[in-house]
PLY file of the C-alpha trace (Angstrom):
ply
format ascii 1.0
element vertex 74
property float x
property float y
property float z
element edge 73
property int vertex1
property int vertex2
end_header
98.78 108.77 83.81
99.78 105.14 83.54
102.48 103.10 85.19
104.54 100.83 82.96
106.25 97.68 84.23
108.68 95.72 82.09
108.29 91.94 82.20
110.57 89.42 80.53
108.94 86.16 79.49
108.98 83.48 76.80
108.22 85.91 74.02
110.84 88.37 75.18
110.31 91.75 76.75
106.77 92.90 77.39
105.24 95.86 79.14
102.30 95.83 81.52
100.34 99.05 81.84
98.05 100.04 84.69
96.47 103.24 85.86
98.83 105.15 88.10
97.42 105.86 91.51
99.85 108.24 93.18
98.46 111.17 95.18
100.66 113.53 93.15
99.04 112.31 89.95
95.55 112.74 91.40
96.41 116.28 92.45
97.81 117.03 89.01
94.69 115.76 87.24
92.34 117.69 89.53
94.42 120.86 89.19
94.41 120.59 85.39
90.65 120.02 85.34
89.98 123.02 87.59
92.31 125.22 85.55
90.48 124.23 82.36
87.10 124.97 83.92
88.21 128.40 85.09
89.82 129.12 81.70
86.67 128.04 79.85
84.06 129.69 82.09
85.98 132.38 83.94
85.68 133.14 87.62
81.91 132.55 87.49
82.57 128.80 87.80
84.30 129.12 91.19
81.09 129.41 93.29
79.75 126.29 91.57
82.92 124.39 92.43
82.65 125.46 96.06
78.99 124.44 96.03
79.98 120.92 95.07
82.14 120.65 98.18
78.95 120.24 100.21
78.63 116.76 98.71
81.78 115.54 100.46
81.04 113.33 103.47
82.27 114.19 106.96
84.51 111.13 106.89
86.15 112.27 103.66
86.67 115.75 105.09
88.33 114.32 108.19
90.54 112.14 105.99
91.55 115.20 103.95
92.27 117.19 107.12
94.39 114.33 108.45
96.39 114.17 105.22
96.94 117.94 105.24
98.13 117.86 108.84
100.47 114.97 108.04
101.86 116.81 105.01
102.46 119.88 107.14
104.24 117.77 109.77
101.66 118.32 112.48
0 1
1 2
2 3
3 4
4 5
5 6
6 7
7 8
8 9
9 10
10 11
11 12
12 13
13 14
14 15
15 16
16 17
17 18
18 19
19 20
20 21
21 22
22 23
23 24
24 25
25 26
26 27
27 28
28 29
29 30
30 31
31 32
32 33
33 34
34 35
35 36
36 37
37 38
38 39
39 40
40 41
41 42
42 43
43 44
44 45
45 46
46 47
47 48
48 49
49 50
50 51
51 52
52 53
53 54
54 55
55 56
56 57
57 58
58 59
59 60
60 61
61 62
62 63
63 64
64 65
65 66
66 67
67 68
68 69
69 70
70 71
71 72
72 73
């Protein structure tokens, strides 16, 4: 969940840590969270999750569609 970069300076070797921001990591975190919700609450949580999708803006939806099309090679 973090990216580590090695830096050599006066004091020797040091590591800089920052939050990783790869799309694969984001997908992994979201998938894990959804899996935990379904495991904790069963299938009854699924309609609530779908209900939250209404809060996504049209611009975000178009961005998601564009990314899906690009990933599919279209």
